[in-house]
C-alpha positions as CSV (number, residue, x, y, z in Angstrom):
1,X,7.0,141.0,95.7
2,X,6.2,142.9,92.5
3,X,4.3,141.5,89.5
4,X,7.6,141.5,87.5
5,X,8.9,138.9,89.9
6,X,5.8,136.7,89.6
7,X,5.2,136.4,85.9
8,X,2.0,135.3,84.2
9,X,2.4,131.7,83.1
10,X,1.4,130.6,79.6
11,X,0.6,126.9,79.8
12,X,1.4,125.4,76.4
13,X,-0.3,122.1,75.4
14,X,1.4,119.5,73.3
15,X,-1.0,120.3,70.5
16,X,0.0,124.0,70.6
17,X,3.7,123.1,70.9
18,X,3.6,120.9,67.8
19,X,1.6,123.5,65.9
20,X,4.4,126.0,66.7
21,X,7.0,123.6,65.6
22,X,5.2,123.2,62.2
23,X,5.1,127.0,61.9
24,X,8.9,127.2,62.7
25,X,9.6,124.6,60.0
26,X,7.4,126.5,57.5
27,X,9.2,129.7,58.3
28,X,12.6,128.1,57.7
29,X,11.5,126.5,54.4
30,X,9.8,129.7,53.2
31,X,13.2,131.5,53.7
32,X,14.8,128.8,51.4
33,X,17.2,127.8,54.1
34,X,18.1,124.1,54.3
35,X,20.2,123.3,57.4
36,X,22.9,120.7,56.9
37,X,23.5,120.5,60.6
38,X,21.3,121.2,63.6
39,X,22.9,122.2,66.9
40,X,20.5,122.4,69.8
41,X,21.0,124.1,73.1
42,X,20.1,121.7,75.9
43,X,17.8,121.5,77.6
44,X,15.2,123.8,76.0
45,X,16.3,123.1,72.4
46,X,16.3,119.3,72.7
47,X,12.8,118.7,71.4
48,X,12.8,121.3,68.7
49,X,16.3,120.3,67.7
50,X,15.4,116.6,67.4
51,X,12.3,117.4,65.3
52,X,14.1,119.8,63.0
53,X,16.9,117.3,62.6
54,X,14.4,114.7,61.5
55,X,12.5,117.0,59.1
56,X,15.6,118.4,57.4
57,X,17.4,115.0,57.6
58,X,20.4,116.9,59.1
59,X,22.7,115.5,61.8
60,X,22.0,116.7,65.4
61,X,24.6,118.0,67.8
62,X,23.9,119.1,71.3
63,X,25.6,121.7,73.5
64,X,24.6,121.8,77.1
65,X,24.1,125.3,78.4
66,X,22.8,126.3,81.9
67,X,21.7,129.8,82.9
68,X,18.6,129.2,85.1
69,X,19.0,127.7,88.5
70,X,16.5,124.8,88.9
71,X,13.0,126.1,89.5
72,X,13.9,129.7,88.9
73,X,12.7,132.2,86.4
74,X,15.7,134.6,86.7
75,X,18.6,134.1,84.4
76,X,22.1,133.9,86.0
77,X,25.6,133.3,84.8
78,X,25.8,131.2,81.5
79,X,27.8,128.0,81.8
80,X,28.7,125.9,78.7
81,X,29.6,122.2,78.4
82,X,33.2,121.8,77.1
83,X,32.2,120.3,73.7
84,X,29.4,119.5,71.4
85,X,28.0,116.0,71.5
86,X,27.4,114.4,68.1
87,X,27.7,111.0,66.5
88,X,28.8,112.8,63.2
89,X,31.4,115.4,62.5
90,X,30.2,119.0,62.6
91,X,29.3,120.4,59.3
92,X,30.9,123.8,58.6
93,X,28.1,125.3,56.6
94,X,24.3,125.8,56.8
95,X,24.2,125.3,60.5
96,X,21.0,125.9,62.5
97,X,21.4,126.7,66.2
98,X,18.2,125.9,68.0
99,X,16.7,126.8,71.4
100,X,13.2,126.9,72.8
101,X,13.0,130.7,73.3
102,X,14.8,134.0,73.5
103,X,14.2,135.5,76.9
104,X,17.1,138.0,77.2
105,X,18.8,136.7,74.1
106,X,22.0,136.1,76.0
107,X,22.1,132.3,75.9
108,X,21.6,132.3,72.1
109,X,24.0,135.1,71.5
110,X,26.8,133.7,73.7
111,X,26.3,130.2,72.3
112,X,26.4,131.5,68.7
113,X,29.7,133.3,69.5
114,X,31.1,130.3,71.3
115,X,30.2,127.9,68.5
116,X,31.7,130.1,65.8
117,X,34.9,130.7,67.8
118,X,35.4,127.2,69.2
119,X,34.8,125.4,65.9
120,X,36.2,128.1,63.6
121,X,32.9,128.6,61.8
122,X,32.0,131.4,59.3
123,X,29.4,133.4,61.3
124,X,27.4,133.7,58.0
125,X,26.9,130.0,58.0
126,X,25.2,129.8,61.4
127,X,21.5,130.8,61.6
128,X,19.4,130.8,64.8
129,X,15.9,129.5,65.5
130,X,13.6,129.4,68.4
131,X,10.0,128.4,69.0
132,X,9.2,131.6,70.9
133,X,10.8,135.1,70.6
134,X,10.1,137.5,73.4
135,X,9.8,141.2,72.7
136,X,12.4,142.2,75.3
137,X,15.1,139.9,74.0
138,X,18.2,141.7,72.8
139,X,18.6,139.1,70.1
140,X,16.1,138.4,67.4
141,X,16.6,134.8,66.0
142,X,16.7,134.3,62.2
143,X,13.7,132.1,62.6
144,X,11.0,131.8,65.2
145,X,7.4,130.5,65.4
146,X,5.7,132.9,67.8
147,X,6.4,136.4,69.0
148,X,5.6,136.9,72.7
149,X,4.8,140.4,74.0
150,X,4.1,141.7,77.5
151,X,0.9,140.4,79.1
152,X,-1.7,143.0,78.1
153,X,-3.6,142.8,81.4
154,X,-0.6,143.0,83.8
155,X,2.1,144.5,81.7
156,X,4.5,141.8,82.9
157,X,6.7,139.4,81.0
158,X,4.9,136.1,80.7
159,X,6.7,132.8,81.6
160,X,6.1,130.0,79.1
161,X,5.4,126.6,80.8
162,X,6.1,124.0,78.1
163,X,4.3,120.7,78.1
164,X,7.3,118.7,79.1
165,X,7.6,120.9,82.3
166,X,3.9,120.3,83.1
167,X,4.3,116.6,82.5
168,X,7.4,116.3,84.7
169,X,5.7,118.2,87.5
170,X,2.8,115.7,87.4
171,X,5.3,112.9,88.1
172,X,7.0,114.5,91.2
173,X,6.3,112.7,94.5
C-alpha cells in the first residue's frame, strides 16, 4: 500500500473547528455577502450550515449527498437525495451552499449544478463555502476558512478528522 492510500490524518479539535468557523464567517462578511438562504450538504455541511444559518439569520435547507462509502477515504459515485429538506420555501437569491471541505471538488460542483437546475436558480445567486479547501480540488469555493496543501513531510494528501468523527468513534462498542 502506498503513502497515497494511507493519508496523514489531521485531528481537528472542537476549539480549532470553531475558530475556523469564525474565520469562515469573517471571510463571508468581509466580502459583503449576506446569504438569505443557507443550503448545506449533509453530512459534512450540517454543523457549518447550522451555525451559518444562525449567524446570518437565514433559513436552513439540507440536501443529502453521499460519495464516500462508510469508513472509506476514496470518493465514489455521487448520489443525491431527491429534494431539499426545509421548513421554509427556498429563497431564489443570495444562497450559500455549504459543505465541510473540497477534496476533489466534485460534490460541491455537482450539487451546485443540481441545485441551480432543479430549482431554476440563477447561478450568479448561488455562492459556495467550505471550512477547508484542499489544494488539489478542481473547484475553489467562493469562501473558505483554511487552505490545505500536501503534507510537507510525506507529500501525501492529508485526511481531516473532524471532532464529531473522533467523538463518534469514542462511542463505538
